[in-house]
Backbone atoms as SQL, in Angstrom:
CREATE TABLE atoms (id INTEGER PRIMARY KEY, chain TEXT, resi INTEGER, resn TEXT, atom TEXT, x REAL, y REAL, z REAL);
INSERT INTO atoms VALUES
  (1, 'A', 1, 'MET', 'N', 92.248, 103.395, 129.873),
  (2, 'A', 1, 'MET', 'CA', 90.865, 103.788, 129.701),
  (3, 'A', 1, 'MET', 'C', 90.004, 102.926, 130.610),
  (4, 'A', 2, 'THR', 'N', 89.088, 103.542, 131.296),
  (5, 'A', 2, 'THR', 'CA', 88.190, 102.794, 132.162),
  (6, 'A', 2, 'THR', 'C', 87.012, 102.296, 131.354),
  (7, 'A', 3, 'SER', 'N', 86.320, 101.323, 131.925),
  (8, 'A', 3, 'SER', 'CA', 85.202, 100.749, 131.188),
  (9, 'A', 3, 'SER', 'C', 84.018, 101.697, 131.107),
  (10, 'A', 4, 'SER', 'N', 83.988, 102.747, 131.964),
  (11, 'A', 4, 'SER', 'CA', 82.858, 103.670, 131.925),
  (12, 'A', 4, 'SER', 'C', 83.115, 104.878, 131.022),
  (13, 'A', 5, 'SER', 'N', 84.273, 104.934, 130.362),
  (14, 'A', 5, 'SER', 'CA', 84.607, 106.056, 129.496),
  (15, 'A', 5, 'SER', 'C', 83.721, 106.062, 128.256),
  (16, 'A', 6, 'SER', 'N', 83.265, 107.250, 127.893),
  (17, 'A', 6, 'SER', 'CA', 82.383, 107.361, 126.726),
  (18, 'A', 6, 'SER', 'C', 83.151, 107.723, 125.454),
  (19, 'A', 7, 'THR', 'N', 84.451, 107.501, 125.459),
  (20, 'A', 7, 'THR', 'CA', 85.236, 107.733, 124.247),
  (21, 'A', 7, 'THR', 'C', 85.593, 106.387, 123.629),
  (22, 'A', 8, 'PRO', 'N', 85.800, 106.357, 122.317),
  (23, 'A', 8, 'PRO', 'CA', 86.167, 105.096, 121.659),
  (24, 'A', 8, 'PRO', 'C', 87.487, 104.557, 122.208),
  (25, 'A', 9, 'PRO', 'N', 87.732, 103.274, 122.050),
  (26, 'A', 9, 'PRO', 'CA', 88.992, 102.688, 122.513),
  (27, 'A', 9, 'PRO', 'C', 90.192, 103.411, 121.897),
  (28, 'A', 10, 'ARG', 'N', 91.163, 103.775, 122.750),
  (29, 'A', 10, 'ARG', 'CA', 92.322, 104.541, 122.281),
  (30, 'A', 10, 'ARG', 'C', 93.143, 103.783, 121.250),
  (31, 'A', 11, 'ALA', 'N', 93.327, 102.499, 121.482),
  (32, 'A', 11, 'ALA', 'CA', 94.132, 101.714, 120.537),
  (33, 'A', 11, 'ALA', 'C', 93.465, 101.661, 119.159),
  (34, 'A', 12, 'ALA', 'N', 92.155, 101.552, 119.128),
  (35, 'A', 12, 'ALA', 'CA', 91.433, 101.536, 117.851),
  (36, 'A', 12, 'ALA', 'C', 91.550, 102.893, 117.157),
  (37, 'A', 13, 'GLN', 'N', 91.482, 103.966, 117.938),
  (38, 'A', 13, 'GLN', 'CA', 91.645, 105.300, 117.361),
  (39, 'A', 13, 'GLN', 'C', 93.051, 105.461, 116.785),
  (40, 'A', 14, 'ALA', 'N', 94.059, 104.972, 117.513),
  (41, 'A', 14, 'ALA', 'CA', 95.437, 105.073, 117.025),
  (42, 'A', 14, 'ALA', 'C', 95.619, 104.281, 115.732),
  (43, 'A', 15, 'LEU', 'N', 95.004, 103.106, 115.669),
  (44, 'A', 15, 'LEU', 'CA', 95.063, 102.302, 114.448),
  (45, 'A', 15, 'LEU', 'C', 94.471, 103.074, 113.273),
  (46, 'A', 16, 'LEU', 'N', 93.315, 103.687, 113.483),
  (47, 'A', 16, 'LEU', 'CA', 92.676, 104.444, 112.407),
  (48, 'A', 16, 'LEU', 'C', 93.525, 105.629, 111.980),
  (49, 'A', 17, 'ARG', 'N', 94.104, 106.340, 112.944),
  (50, 'A', 17, 'ARG', 'CA', 94.951, 107.482, 112.588),
  (51, 'A', 17, 'ARG', 'C', 96.172, 107.034, 111.790),
  (52, 'A', 18, 'ALA', 'N', 96.640, 105.808, 112.048),
  (53, 'A', 18, 'ALA', 'CA', 97.811, 105.297, 111.330),
  (54, 'A', 18, 'ALA', 'C', 97.492, 104.917, 109.887),
  (55, 'A', 19, 'VAL', 'N', 96.284, 104.434, 109.634),
  (56, 'A', 19, 'VAL', 'CA', 95.980, 103.948, 108.281),
  (57, 'A', 19, 'VAL', 'C', 95.211, 104.948, 107.432),
  (58, 'A', 20, 'LEU', 'N', 94.534, 105.903, 108.061),
  (59, 'A', 20, 'LEU', 'CA', 93.768, 106.878, 107.282),
  (60, 'A', 20, 'LEU', 'C', 94.652, 108.068, 106.924),
  (61, 'A', 21, 'PRO', 'N', 94.427, 108.659, 105.772),
  (62, 'A', 21, 'PRO', 'CA', 95.218, 109.835, 105.399),
  (63, 'A', 21, 'PRO', 'C', 94.855, 111.017, 106.286),
  (64, 'A', 22, 'SER', 'N', 95.816, 111.911, 106.512),
  (65, 'A', 22, 'SER', 'CA', 95.542, 113.098, 107.331),
  (66, 'A', 22, 'SER', 'C', 95.014, 114.216, 106.434),
  (67, 'A', 23, 'THR', 'N', 93.929, 113.908, 105.742),
  (68, 'A', 23, 'THR', 'CA', 93.255, 114.841, 104.849),
  (69, 'A', 23, 'THR', 'C', 91.857, 115.088, 105.393),
  (70, 'A', 24, 'PRO', 'N', 91.123, 116.017, 104.825),
  (71, 'A', 24, 'PRO', 'CA', 89.742, 116.207, 105.284),
  (72, 'A', 24, 'PRO', 'C', 88.908, 114.929, 105.196),
  (73, 'A', 25, 'VAL', 'N', 89.156, 114.105, 104.200),
  (74, 'A', 25, 'VAL', 'CA', 88.394, 112.855, 104.076),
  (75, 'A', 25, 'VAL', 'C', 88.713, 111.925, 105.244),
  (76, 'A', 26, 'GLY', 'N', 89.987, 111.776, 105.574),
  (77, 'A', 26, 'GLY', 'CA', 90.377, 110.933, 106.700),
  (78, 'A', 26, 'GLY', 'C', 89.799, 111.444, 108.008),
  (79, 'A', 27, 'ARG', 'N', 89.866, 112.765, 108.211),
  (80, 'A', 27, 'ARG', 'CA', 89.297, 113.360, 109.427),
  (81, 'A', 27, 'ARG', 'C', 87.786, 113.206, 109.443),
  (82, 'A', 28, 'SER', 'N', 87.160, 113.244, 108.294),
  (83, 'A', 28, 'SER', 'CA', 85.712, 113.053, 108.208),
  (84, 'A', 28, 'SER', 'C', 85.330, 111.640, 108.629),
  (85, 'A', 29, 'ILE', 'N', 86.098, 110.666, 108.169),
  (86, 'A', 29, 'ILE', 'CA', 85.819, 109.281, 108.547),
  (87, 'A', 29, 'ILE', 'C', 85.949, 109.114, 110.050),
  (88, 'A', 30, 'LEU', 'N', 87.035, 109.651, 110.628),
  (89, 'A', 30, 'LEU', 'CA', 87.219, 109.572, 112.081),
  (90, 'A', 30, 'LEU', 'C', 86.068, 110.245, 112.821),
  (91, 'A', 31, 'GLY', 'N', 85.662, 111.394, 112.343),
  (92, 'A', 31, 'GLY', 'CA', 84.558, 112.109, 112.977),
  (93, 'A', 31, 'GLY', 'C', 83.243, 111.363, 112.887),
  (94, 'A', 32, 'ASP', 'N', 82.978, 110.778, 111.728),
  (95, 'A', 32, 'ASP', 'CA', 81.747, 110.002, 111.561),
  (96, 'A', 32, 'ASP', 'C', 81.725, 108.800, 112.503),
  (97, 'A', 33, 'LEU', 'N', 82.860, 108.110, 112.611),
  (98, 'A', 33, 'LEU', 'CA', 82.940, 106.967, 113.517),
  (99, 'A', 33, 'LEU', 'C', 82.752, 107.398, 114.968),
  (100, 'A', 34, 'TYR', 'N', 83.349, 108.532, 115.332),
  (101, 'A', 34, 'TYR', 'CA', 83.232, 109.028, 116.702),
  (102, 'A', 34, 'TYR', 'C', 81.771, 109.369, 117.030),
  (103, 'A', 35, 'GLU', 'N', 81.101, 110.024, 116.105),
  (104, 'A', 35, 'GLU', 'CA', 79.694, 110.369, 116.328),
  (105, 'A', 35, 'GLU', 'C', 78.813, 109.125, 116.440),
  (106, 'A', 36, 'GLU', 'N', 79.043, 108.156, 115.574),
  (107, 'A', 36, 'GLU', 'CA', 78.257, 106.923, 115.635),
  (108, 'A', 36, 'GLU', 'C', 78.552, 106.171, 116.932),
  (109, 'A', 37, 'PHE', 'N', 79.814, 106.184, 117.370),
  (110, 'A', 37, 'PHE', 'CA', 80.154, 105.544, 118.641),
  (111, 'A', 37, 'PHE', 'C', 79.367, 106.193, 119.780),
  (112, 'A', 38, 'GLY', 'N', 79.286, 107.523, 119.780),
  (113, 'A', 38, 'GLY', 'CA', 78.535, 108.220, 120.825),
  (114, 'A', 38, 'GLY', 'C', 77.073, 107.811, 120.848),
  (115, 'A', 39, 'ARG', 'N', 76.464, 107.691, 119.681),
  (116, 'A', 39, 'ARG', 'CA', 75.064, 107.265, 119.619),
  (117, 'A', 39, 'ARG', 'C', 74.899, 105.841, 120.149),
  (118, 'A', 40, 'ARG', 'N', 75.784, 104.965, 119.742),
  (119, 'A', 40, 'ARG', 'CA', 75.697, 103.570, 120.181),
  (120, 'A', 40, 'ARG', 'C', 76.039, 103.425, 121.664),
  (121, 'A', 41, 'PHE', 'N', 76.977, 104.247, 122.154),
  (122, 'A', 41, 'PHE', 'CA', 77.403, 104.155, 123.548),
  (123, 'A', 41, 'PHE', 'C', 76.264, 104.486, 124.500),
  (124, 'A', 42, 'SER', 'N', 75.430, 105.448, 124.116),
  (125, 'A', 42, 'SER', 'CA', 74.318, 105.826, 124.993),
  (126, 'A', 42, 'SER', 'C', 73.317, 104.680, 125.155),
  (127, 'A', 43, 'ALA', 'N', 73.222, 103.801, 124.165),
  (128, 'A', 43, 'ALA', 'CA', 72.296, 102.670, 124.250),
  (129, 'A', 43, 'ALA', 'C', 72.943, 101.466, 124.935),
  (130, 'A', 44, 'GLU', 'N', 74.140, 101.096, 124.520),
  (131, 'A', 44, 'GLU', 'CA', 74.807, 99.895, 125.054),
  (132, 'A', 44, 'GLU', 'C', 76.323, 100.076, 124.946),
  (133, 'A', 45, 'PRO', 'N', 76.995, 100.490, 126.028),
  (134, 'A', 45, 'PRO', 'CA', 78.434, 100.794, 125.975),
  (135, 'A', 45, 'PRO', 'C', 79.321, 99.643, 125.485),
  (136, 'A', 46, 'SER', 'N', 79.110, 98.441, 125.968),
  (137, 'A', 46, 'SER', 'CA', 80.003, 97.351, 125.558),
  (138, 'A', 46, 'SER', 'C', 79.823, 97.015, 124.075),
  (139, 'A', 47, 'MET', 'N', 78.605, 97.069, 123.592),
  (140, 'A', 47, 'MET', 'CA', 78.361, 96.819, 122.167),
  (141, 'A', 47, 'MET', 'C', 78.977, 97.929, 121.315),
  (142, 'A', 48, 'ALA', 'N', 78.953, 99.159, 121.821),
  (143, 'A', 48, 'ALA', 'CA', 79.538, 100.284, 121.083),
  (144, 'A', 48, 'ALA', 'C', 81.038, 100.094, 120.924),
  (145, 'A', 49, 'ARG', 'N', 81.699, 99.637, 121.978),
  (146, 'A', 49, 'ARG', 'CA', 83.142, 99.402, 121.887),
  (147, 'A', 49, 'ARG', 'C', 83.460, 98.297, 120.888),
  (148, 'A', 50, 'ARG', 'N', 82.694, 97.217, 120.932),
  (149, 'A', 50, 'ARG', 'CA', 82.914, 96.130, 119.975),
  (150, 'A', 50, 'ARG', 'C', 82.659, 96.607, 118.549),
  (151, 'A', 51, 'TRP', 'N', 81.584, 97.394, 118.374),
  (152, 'A', 51, 'TRP', 'CA', 81.288, 97.928, 117.049),
  (153, 'A', 51, 'TRP', 'C', 82.445, 98.792, 116.564),
  (154, 'A', 52, 'TYR', 'N', 82.989, 99.652, 117.413),
  (155, 'A', 52, 'TYR', 'CA', 84.074, 100.552, 117.015),
  (156, 'A', 52, 'TYR', 'C', 85.308, 99.744, 116.616),
  (157, 'A', 53, 'TRP', 'N', 85.640, 98.716, 117.405),
  (158, 'A', 53, 'TRP', 'CA', 86.778, 97.876, 117.060),
  (159, 'A', 53, 'TRP', 'C', 86.569, 97.189, 115.717),
  (160, 'A', 54, 'ARG', 'N', 85.386, 96.650, 115.475),
  (161, 'A', 54, 'ARG', 'CA', 85.111, 95.982, 114.195),
  (162, 'A', 54, 'ARG', 'C', 85.261, 96.968, 113.045),
  (163, 'A', 55, 'ALA', 'N', 84.717, 98.174, 113.221),
  (164, 'A', 55, 'ALA', 'CA', 84.818, 99.182, 112.158),
  (165, 'A', 55, 'ALA', 'C', 86.277, 99.572, 111.925),
  (166, 'A', 56, 'ALA', 'N', 87.041, 99.772, 112.997),
  (167, 'A', 56, 'ALA', 'CA', 88.447, 100.162, 112.866),
  (168, 'A', 56, 'ALA', 'C', 89.259, 99.076, 112.178),
  (169, 'A', 57, 'LEU', 'N', 89.054, 97.838, 112.581),
  (170, 'A', 57, 'LEU', 'CA', 89.790, 96.732, 111.967),
  (171, 'A', 57, 'LEU', 'C', 89.404, 96.532, 110.505),
  (172, 'A', 58, 'ASP', 'N', 88.125, 96.706, 110.198),
  (173, 'A', 58, 'ASP', 'CA', 87.669, 96.586, 108.813),
  (174, 'A', 58, 'ASP', 'C', 88.313, 97.654, 107.937),
  (175, 'A', 59, 'ILE', 'N', 88.305, 98.894, 108.417),
  (176, 'A', 59, 'ILE', 'CA', 88.901, 99.995, 107.646),
  (177, 'A', 59, 'ILE', 'C', 90.400, 99.758, 107.480),
  (178, 'A', 60, 'ALA', 'N', 91.075, 99.376, 108.566),
  (179, 'A', 60, 'ALA', 'CA', 92.523, 99.150, 108.498),
  (180, 'A', 60, 'ALA', 'C', 92.853, 98.022, 107.531),
  (181, 'A', 61, 'LEU', 'N', 92.113, 96.937, 107.600),
  (182, 'A', 61, 'LEU', 'CA', 92.362, 95.809, 106.702),
  (183, 'A', 61, 'LEU', 'C', 92.158, 96.209, 105.245),
  (184, 'A', 62, 'ARG', 'N', 91.088, 96.933, 104.984),
  (185, 'A', 62, 'ARG', 'CA', 90.835, 97.372, 103.604),
  (186, 'A', 62, 'ARG', 'C', 91.937, 98.313, 103.107),
  (187, 'A', 63, 'ARG', 'N', 92.373, 99.239, 103.954),
  (188, 'A', 63, 'ARG', 'CA', 93.418, 100.180, 103.555),
  (189, 'A', 63, 'ARG', 'C', 94.734, 99.453, 103.301),
  (190, 'A', 64, 'VAL', 'N', 95.098, 98.554, 104.212),
  (191, 'A', 64, 'VAL', 'CA', 96.372, 97.858, 104.086),
  (192, 'A', 64, 'VAL', 'C', 96.367, 96.926, 102.882),
  (193, 'A', 65, 'THR', 'N', 95.287, 96.177, 102.672),
  (194, 'A', 65, 'THR', 'CA', 95.264, 95.276, 101.523),
  (195, 'A', 65, 'THR', 'C', 95.232, 96.045, 100.221),
  (196, 'A', 66, 'ARG', 'N', 94.515, 97.149, 100.172),
  (197, 'A', 66, 'ARG', 'CA', 94.500, 97.965, 98.954),
  (198, 'A', 66, 'ARG', 'C', 95.894, 98.516, 98.692),
  (199, 'A', 67, 'ARG', 'N', 96.548, 99.013, 99.738),
  (200, 'A', 67, 'ARG', 'CA', 97.903, 99.538, 99.569),
  (201, 'A', 67, 'ARG', 'C', 98.858, 98.437, 99.154),
  (202, 'A', 68, 'GLY', 'N', 98.703, 97.251, 99.741),
  (203, 'A', 68, 'GLY', 'CA', 99.584, 96.141, 99.401),
  (204, 'A', 68, 'GLY', 'C', 99.478, 95.763, 97.941),
  (205, 'A', 69, 'VAL', 'N', 98.271, 95.695, 97.419),
  (206, 'A', 69, 'VAL', 'CA', 98.073, 95.378, 96.002),
  (207, 'A', 69, 'VAL', 'C', 98.639, 96.488, 95.139),
  (208, 'A', 70, 'ASP', 'N', 98.369, 97.747, 95.504),
  (209, 'A', 70, 'ASP', 'CA', 98.905, 98.868, 94.737),
  (210, 'A', 70, 'ASP', 'C', 100.429, 98.847, 94.751),
  (211, 'A', 71, 'THR', 'N', 101.010, 98.518, 95.892),
  (212, 'A', 71, 'THR', 'CA', 102.456, 98.500, 96.014),
  (213, 'A', 71, 'THR', 'C', 103.062, 97.436, 95.122),
  (214, 'A', 72, 'LEU', 'N', 102.494, 96.252, 95.138),
  (215, 'A', 72, 'LEU', 'CA', 103.044, 95.171, 94.323),
  (216, 'A', 72, 'LEU', 'C', 102.946, 95.491, 92.837),
  (217, 'A', 73, 'THR', 'N', 101.869, 96.114, 92.417),
  (218, 'A', 73, 'THR', 'CA', 101.711, 96.416, 90.999),
  (219, 'A', 73, 'THR', 'C', 102.645, 97.534, 90.558),
  (220, 'A', 74, 'LYS', 'N', 103.060, 98.376, 91.479),
  (221, 'A', 74, 'LYS', 'CA', 103.971, 99.459, 91.119),
  (222, 'A', 74, 'LYS', 'C', 105.429, 99.053, 91.270),
  (223, 'A', 75, 'GLY', 'N', 105.679, 97.839, 91.771),
  (224, 'A', 75, 'GLY', 'CA', 107.049, 97.368, 91.875),
  (225, 'A', 75, 'GLY', 'C', 107.808, 97.890, 93.079),
  (226, 'A', 76, 'TYR', 'N', 107.115, 98.331, 94.117),
  (227, 'A', 76, 'TYR', 'CA', 107.797, 98.837, 95.301),
  (228, 'A', 76, 'TYR', 'C', 108.144, 97.731, 96.299),
  (229, 'A', 77, 'GLY', 'N', 107.816, 96.487, 96.038),
  (230, 'A', 77, 'GLY', 'CA', 108.054, 95.421, 97.000),
  (231, 'A', 77, 'GLY', 'C', 106.843, 95.215, 97.888),
  (232, 'A', 78, 'LEU', 'N', 107.059, 94.776, 99.109),
  (233, 'A', 78, 'LEU', 'CA', 105.956, 94.460, 99.998),
  (234, 'A', 78, 'LEU', 'C', 105.599, 95.597, 100.937),
  (235, 'A', 79, 'GLY', 'N', 106.341, 96.679, 100.979),
  (236, 'A', 79, 'GLY', 'CA', 106.033, 97.790, 101.871),
  (237, 'A', 79, 'GLY', 'C', 104.818, 98.560, 101.410),
  (238, 'A', 80, 'LEU', 'N', 104.329, 99.439, 102.261),
  (239, 'A', 80, 'LEU', 'CA', 103.159, 100.239, 101.917),
  (240, 'A', 80, 'LEU', 'C', 103.580, 101.485, 101.146),
  (241, 'A', 81, 'PRO', 'N', 102.878, 101.803, 100.080),
  (242, 'A', 81, 'PRO', 'CA', 103.220, 103.015, 99.325),
  (243, 'A', 81, 'PRO', 'C', 102.717, 104.255, 100.050),
  (244, 'A', 82, 'ARG', 'N', 103.192, 105.384, 99.615),
  (245, 'A', 82, 'ARG', 'CA', 102.680, 106.648, 100.152),
  (246, 'A', 82, 'ARG', 'C', 101.240, 106.825, 99.703),
  (247, 'A', 83, 'SER', 'N', 100.410, 107.372, 100.604),
  (248, 'A', 83, 'SER', 'CA', 99.002, 107.552, 100.232),
  (249, 'A', 83, 'SER', 'C', 98.841, 108.878, 99.491),
  (250, 'A', 84, 'GLY', 'N', 97.948, 108.880, 98.533),
  (251, 'A', 84, 'GLY', 'CA', 97.689, 110.072, 97.744),
  (252, 'A', 84, 'GLY', 'C', 96.671, 110.970, 98.412),
  (253, 'A', 85, 'PRO', 'N', 96.392, 112.132, 97.816),
  (254, 'A', 85, 'PRO', 'CA', 95.473, 113.081, 98.424),
  (255, 'A', 85, 'PRO', 'C', 94.023, 112.617, 98.452),
  (256, 'A', 86, 'LYS', 'N', 93.644, 111.729, 97.558),
  (257, 'A', 86, 'LYS', 'CA', 92.264, 111.255, 97.604),
  (258, 'A', 86, 'LYS', 'C', 92.235, 109.743, 97.535),
  (259, 'A', 87, 'ALA', 'N', 91.244, 109.171, 98.157),
  (260, 'A', 87, 'ALA', 'CA', 91.133, 107.723, 98.204),
  (261, 'A', 87, 'ALA', 'C', 90.763, 107.199, 96.831),
  (262, 'A', 88, 'ARG', 'N', 91.397, 106.098, 96.450),
  (263, 'A', 88, 'ARG', 'CA', 91.085, 105.514, 95.151),
  (264, 'A', 88, 'ARG', 'C', 89.753, 104.805, 95.219),
  (265, 'A', 89, 'GLY', 'N', 89.012, 104.849, 94.143),
  (266, 'A', 89, 'GLY', 'CA', 87.756, 104.126, 94.078),
  (267, 'A', 89, 'GLY', 'C', 86.571, 104.909, 94.600),
  (268, 'A', 90, 'ASP', 'N', 86.805, 106.037, 95.259),
  (269, 'A', 90, 'ASP', 'CA', 85.700, 106.842, 95.748),
  (270, 'A', 90, 'ASP', 'C', 85.139, 107.669, 94.605),
  (271, 'A', 91, 'SER', 'N', 83.836, 107.700, 94.504),
  (272, 'A', 91, 'SER', 'CA', 83.228, 108.522, 93.469),
  (273, 'A', 91, 'SER', 'C', 83.294, 109.985, 93.906),
  (274, 'A', 92, 'PRO', 'N', 83.254, 110.903, 92.965),
  (275, 'A', 92, 'PRO', 'CA', 83.274, 112.321, 93.337),
  (276, 'A', 92, 'PRO', 'C', 82.130, 112.698, 94.278),
  (277, 'A', 93, 'ILE', 'N', 80.982, 112.068, 94.113),
  (278, 'A', 93, 'ILE', 'CA', 79.848, 112.379, 94.986),
  (279, 'A', 93, 'ILE', 'C', 80.143, 111.931, 96.413),
  (280, 'A', 94, 'MET', 'N', 80.739, 110.744, 96.580),
  (281, 'A', 94, 'MET', 'CA', 81.061, 110.260, 97.922),
  (282, 'A', 94, 'MET', 'C', 82.100, 111.156, 98.582),
  (283, 'A', 95, 'ARG', 'N', 83.102, 111.603, 97.825),
  (284, 'A', 95, 'ARG', 'CA', 84.098, 112.525, 98.388),
  (285, 'A', 95, 'ARG', 'C', 83.434, 113.842, 98.764),
  (286, 'A', 96, 'TRP', 'N', 82.517, 114.319, 97.934),
  (287, 'A', 96, 'TRP', 'CA', 81.827, 115.569, 98.212),
  (288, 'A', 96, 'TRP', 'C', 80.983, 115.433, 99.479),
  (289, 'A', 97, 'LEU', 'N', 80.281, 114.320, 99.629),
  (290, 'A', 97, 'LEU', 'CA', 79.474, 114.101, 100.836),
  (291, 'A', 97, 'LEU', 'C', 80.349, 114.014, 102.081),
  (292, 'A', 98, 'ALA', 'N', 81.491, 113.361, 101.973),
  (293, 'A', 98, 'ALA', 'CA', 82.411, 113.288, 103.114),
  (294, 'A', 98, 'ALA', 'C', 82.919, 114.681, 103.474),
  (295, 'A', 99, 'ASP', 'N', 83.253, 115.485, 102.462),
  (296, 'A', 99, 'ASP', 'CA', 83.683, 116.860, 102.716),
  (297, 'A', 99, 'ASP', 'C', 82.571, 117.676, 103.361),
  (298, 'A', 100, 'LEU', 'N', 81.341, 117.462, 102.909),
  (299, 'A', 100, 'LEU', 'CA', 80.204, 118.182, 103.467),
  (300, 'A', 100, 'LEU', 'C', 80.000, 117.827, 104.943),
  (301, 'A', 101, 'ARG', 'N', 80.104, 116.520, 105.282),
  (302, 'A', 101, 'ARG', 'CA', 79.978, 116.096, 106.684),
  (303, 'A', 101, 'ARG', 'C', 81.088, 116.708, 107.531),
  (304, 'A', 102, 'TYR', 'N', 82.314, 116.725, 107.001),
  (305, 'A', 102, 'TYR', 'CA', 83.436, 117.306, 107.725),
  (306, 'A', 102, 'TYR', 'C', 83.207, 118.802, 107.961),
  (307, 'A', 103, 'ALA', 'N', 82.729, 119.511, 106.949),
  (308, 'A', 103, 'ALA', 'CA', 82.451, 120.942, 107.085),
  (309, 'A', 103, 'ALA', 'C', 81.371, 121.196, 108.132),
  (310, 'A', 104, 'ALA', 'N', 80.338, 120.370, 108.126),
  (311, 'A', 104, 'ALA', 'CA', 79.246, 120.538, 109.097),
  (312, 'A', 104, 'ALA', 'C', 79.764, 120.337, 110.519),
  (313, 'A', 105, 'ARG', 'N', 80.604, 119.321, 110.718),
  (314, 'A', 105, 'ARG', 'CA', 81.159, 119.080, 112.054),
  (315, 'A', 105, 'ARG', 'C', 82.056, 120.238, 112.481),
  (316, 'A', 106, 'THR', 'N', 82.855, 120.755, 111.545),
  (317, 'A', 106, 'THR', 'CA', 83.759, 121.857, 111.863),
  (318, 'A', 106, 'THR', 'C', 82.962, 123.098, 112.238),
  (319, 'A', 107, 'LEU', 'N', 81.901, 123.379, 111.490),
  (320, 'A', 107, 'LEU', 'CA', 81.060, 124.527, 111.816),
  (321, 'A', 107, 'LEU', 'C', 80.371, 124.353, 113.158),
  (322, 'A', 108, 'ARG', 'N', 79.927, 123.154, 113.441),
  (323, 'A', 108, 'ARG', 'CA', 79.248, 122.892, 114.717),
  (324, 'A', 108, 'ARG', 'C', 80.211, 123.124, 115.882),
  (325, 'A', 109, 'ARG', 'N', 81.463, 122.695, 115.739),
  (326, 'A', 109, 'ARG', 'CA', 82.440, 122.899, 116.811),
  (327, 'A', 109, 'ARG', 'C', 82.786, 124.361, 116.978),
  (328, 'A', 110, 'ALA', 'N', 82.837, 125.102, 115.859),
  (329, 'A', 110, 'ALA', 'CA', 83.196, 126.523, 115.921),
  (330, 'A', 110, 'ALA', 'C', 82.042, 127.308, 116.514);
């Protein structure tokens, strides 16, 4: 990737795809981050890349530590458990809003 590219860092995107579920909620999170990166990139490209990396690492750390705690309590050892269809701890309203954002992006692309 060149420094003038207006897409988020590929390695950060790959990290997010690895830790987020491949559900509408996971795709919504990726889409929201991509849109925010675009807004930030137009103002200050280097700051946008740093922001994207911080967000990706924060999400990955939270997902991995949550999975690690869940795994230990279920007796699976130190490996990561399989992720369920919905994120734990999310309120129904937050899931609904994420679904709504995902639907809006899908309609806009179509």
